[in-house]
N, C-alpha and C positions, 0 to 999 in steps of 0.2 A: 154569596157574591163577593169577589175579591176586592181588595182595597183599590187596586188600579182601575177595575171596572166601575166601582162606585164613584171614584173621582172623575172618570170620563163622563159618566152619566150626569153628575153634578155639573160639569162644565157644559154640556149640551143643553141641559135645562136652563143654565145661566145665560147662554147665548140666546135662547128663545125668549127670555125675559128682557134681554137687552133690546131685542128686535121689537118686541111688543112695546117697551117704553118709548122707542123711537116713533112708532106708528100712532100710538094714542095721544091725543091732544085736542085742544079747542077747535083746531082747523082740521076737518076730516080729509085724510089722504088715503086713497085707495092703495091696496097691496101692490097692485101692478105699478102704480106711479112711484110708490116708495122703492121698489126694487130697481126701477129704471133710474131713479134719482141717485141711489147708492152706487149703481154699476156704471152708468153714463154720465152722472152729474147734471143732467139736463133732461126735462120733460115738458116744460111750458115756455112760451115765448117771453112772458114778462119776468120769469125767474123768481116768482114769489115763493112757490112751493120748494124750490131748491134752497132759497134763502132760509126758510122755516127749518128745513131739515139740517142743512150744513152749518148754519149759524146759530141756531136756537136749540133744537131738540138733541142733535147728536152730541155736541159738546156738553150739554147738560147730563145727558145719560152716562156718557163716558166718565165725566167728572164724578157722578154719583157712585158709579161702579168703583172707580179707583179709590175714593174716600172711604167707601164701605169696606173695601179690601184692606186698606191700610189700618183702619180701626180695629177690624176683626183680628188681624195679625197681631197688633199691639195688644189687644185684650187677651189673646191667646197666651202670649208669652209672659204677661204680667201675672195671670192666674197661675201658671205653672211655677213661675219664679217665686211668687209670694206664698204659694200653697194655699191660696184662698179662692174657692169658686166664684165668690162675689166680687173679686177685684176686677178692675177695668183699666183701660188706658188712661183714664183720668185720675186714678187713685193718688198720683204724686202731685196733683194740683196743676197739671199743664193746661187744662181747660180754664181754670180760674185765672191763671196768669195771662193767658192769651185774651180772655174777655176783658181784663183790666187794661191791657195795652190797647186793644181796639176801642174801649170806652174812652180812653184818654185822648186818642186821635179825634174821635167823634166830637167830644165836648169842647176841646181846644181849638179844633178847626185848622190844625196844622197841615200845611201842604208841602209837597216837594216836587218841583217840576220835573225832575229826573226820574223819580219812581212813579209818579202819577197815581193811578189807581192801585198800585202795589204797596203803597205806603202803609195802609191799614193792615193788610195780611202780614207784611214784614215786621211791623211793630208788634203785632199779636204773636207772631212766631218767636221773637226775641224775648218777650215777656214770659211766654209759656216756658221756653227752655231755661230762663233765668230762674223761674220759680222751681223747676226741677233741680237745678244746681244747688239752690238754697236749701231744698229738702235733703239732698245727698250730703251737703256740708254740715248741716245741723245733726243729721244722722250719724255721720262720722264722728262728730264731736261728743255726741251722747254715748255712742256704742261702736268701738273700733272695729267690732266684727260685722256691723251693719246687719243685725238679725232682722227677720221679716217682720216681726212685731214692731220694732222700732221704726223701720222704714214706713210701714203703714200708718202708725201713730203720728209721726212727723208730717207725713203727707196729708193726713186729715186736718191737722192743726193748721198747716199752711194754707190749705184749701179754705178753711173757715176764716182765716185772718184776711186773705186776699178778697174772698167773697164779702166780708164786712166793709172793705174799702170800696168795693164795686157798688155795694148797696148805698153807701154814703154819697158816691158820685151820682148815682141814679136819683137820690133824693134832692141833691142840690140842683141838678140840671134836669128839671121836669120837661123842658122843651124837647129833650132828646130821649125821653122815656120809651116811646114807641120804637124809635130806631134801635136803642140799646136791647130792649126786650126781644125784638125780632131777630137781631143778630145772634143773641144768646140761644135762641131756639133753632137756629140753623136754617139755611136756604141755599139752593143751588141756582137761583135765578140770575146771578151774575157770572155763571160759568162761561169760559171761553177757551179757545185752543192755546192762548198764551199761558193761562194758569195751568192747563193740563200739561204743557210742555215743561213746566217747572216742577209740578208735583210728581208726574210719572217717574222721572229718574230717582227722585227721593224714595218713592215707594218701592221701585225695583231693587235699588241698591240695598236699602235697609232690610227688606224681606229676604233678600239673597244672603246677606251676612247673618241674619238670624236663622236661616235654613241651615247655614253651615255650622251653626251652634246647636243644631238639633240634639246631638248627643249629650252635650252639656245640659240642656234643658230637660231632657228625659231623666237625667240623674238628679238634677236639682228639684225636679218635681216629686222625688222620693224623699226629700229632706236634706238639709244642709250636711247633716252628719254622713249620710250615704254618699254625698257628693265628695266631701273631704276623703273618705275612705277609697273612693274610686279615683282619686288623684286629681280632682278638678280644683282649680284655683277659684275658690268660691267668691271671694271679695271682687277679684278682677272680673270674673265672668258676670256676676251681678251687675257691677257698674256698666260693663259694656252692653249687656242686654237692656238694662234700664234706660241708657241713653239712646239706643236705637229705637226702642219702643216709644220713647218720649218724642224722638224726632218724627216718627210716623204720625203720632197723635197730634203733636203741636203744629206741624205743617198742614195737616188736615183741618184743624180747627181755624187756623189763620185764614184759610181760603173760604170756608163755608159756615163758620160758626160752630156752636156745640151742639152735637148730635149724640144723644145717649142711647144705651141699651144694645146697639148693634154689636158692640165689642163684648157685650156680656152674653147675648143669645147665640151668636154664630159658633163660638168655641165649644159650647155645651152640646149643641146638635151634631157637630162634626165628630166630637169624641165618641158619641153614641154609635156612629157607624164606621169610623175609621180608626177608633182606638186613641190612645194617648201618646203614640209615637209622633214626635214632632216633625219627622220627615214627611209624613202624610197629613199631620194636623195643620201645619202652617199653610200649605197650598190649598187644603180643603177649606179652612177658615176663610181664606182670601176670596175664594170663589163664592161661598155662601154669603159672606158679609157683603160683597159687592152686589149679589143678587137681591138680598134683603133691602139694601139701600135704594136700588132702582125701583123696585116694587113700592116702597114707602114713598119715594119722590113722585112717582107716577099718581099715586093716590092723592098726595099733597097738592098737586097742581091740577087735578081733574075733578076731584070730588065736589068742589064748590066753584067750579069754573064759571066765569073767568077769574074769580078771586083765587088766591093761593094761600094755603095755610103752612105755617112753619113745619118742615120735615121732622124736626124735633118732637113736635106734638104727636105725630103719627107713630114715630118709633117708641115714644113713651107709652102710648096707648097699647102697643103690642108687647113692649118689653116689661112694663111694670108687673103685669100678672105673671110673666115668666120668671121674673126676679123673686116674686113671692113663692112661686112654686120651688125654685132652687133652694131658697132659704128654709122653708118648712121641710122640704125633703132632707136637707142637711140636718136639721134638728131631729127629724125622725130617725135617721141613721145613727146619730149620736146617742139618742135615748136607747 
């Protein structure tokens, strides 16, 4: 099977999962009614079913797909850039920073009439990117060449440091414990078309720029020495790619919370079928990441209906065994 055929097949399966995610829910909607609502936007006199589809399920499924795609693309380029199959979009502390920003808004009760409900995601986004900038600044100070080992090490230290502050806040403000924990495990319950309108351009622009950097990523995946010999400005390319990947992950986390493992799983599966060429790997990871997230969110909101479990718990149950598989497989190859 050619790569193009495989990508088209993935896209068809992905669209089927999207449709299934829209149909499945606590309120039963027939296939005929669903198709009529999507095509004609009306099927009932009271408009209840239309409201459920257009205002609840559809924006939630679309947001899940976009976030899954963004995290998968971010994870793909971070793994290639750092030469580490266990790297993810959160390696440089963007999720920890975003969580800290969101926690500060929750416990202080700060409001802004102009921003409204967007104050929390905006603060999380700013703190997430600020954390990445600090990681890059410290890395530059310690190692002017910004080697992969130094980047990962500083990212881990910053993640632990910010996580310690977050733990302290959680311990001091017990009344907000449930809210903080639930946010850190991720949820699409607050998805709406306004959030989609903000995140979609970020996803498209960042992914497109990363796709244009596909050749540089291919060479960087072979090692920094190979990249230098091939004429790639390694330091400049690394900074640009890290910032774009962090932008994708940070904006996603700021809207829906921390959702792990999708950015780890999708790239490995896609590499198996489409190879390591980023021209195919980036769009393939986006499609598969979005599909996995939609399936995970559908499970999260229906398995204990009418209660909802955090999407992060579902992806962790799927991703943790996969993480161990990758780890032990890597050790087996090394041995």
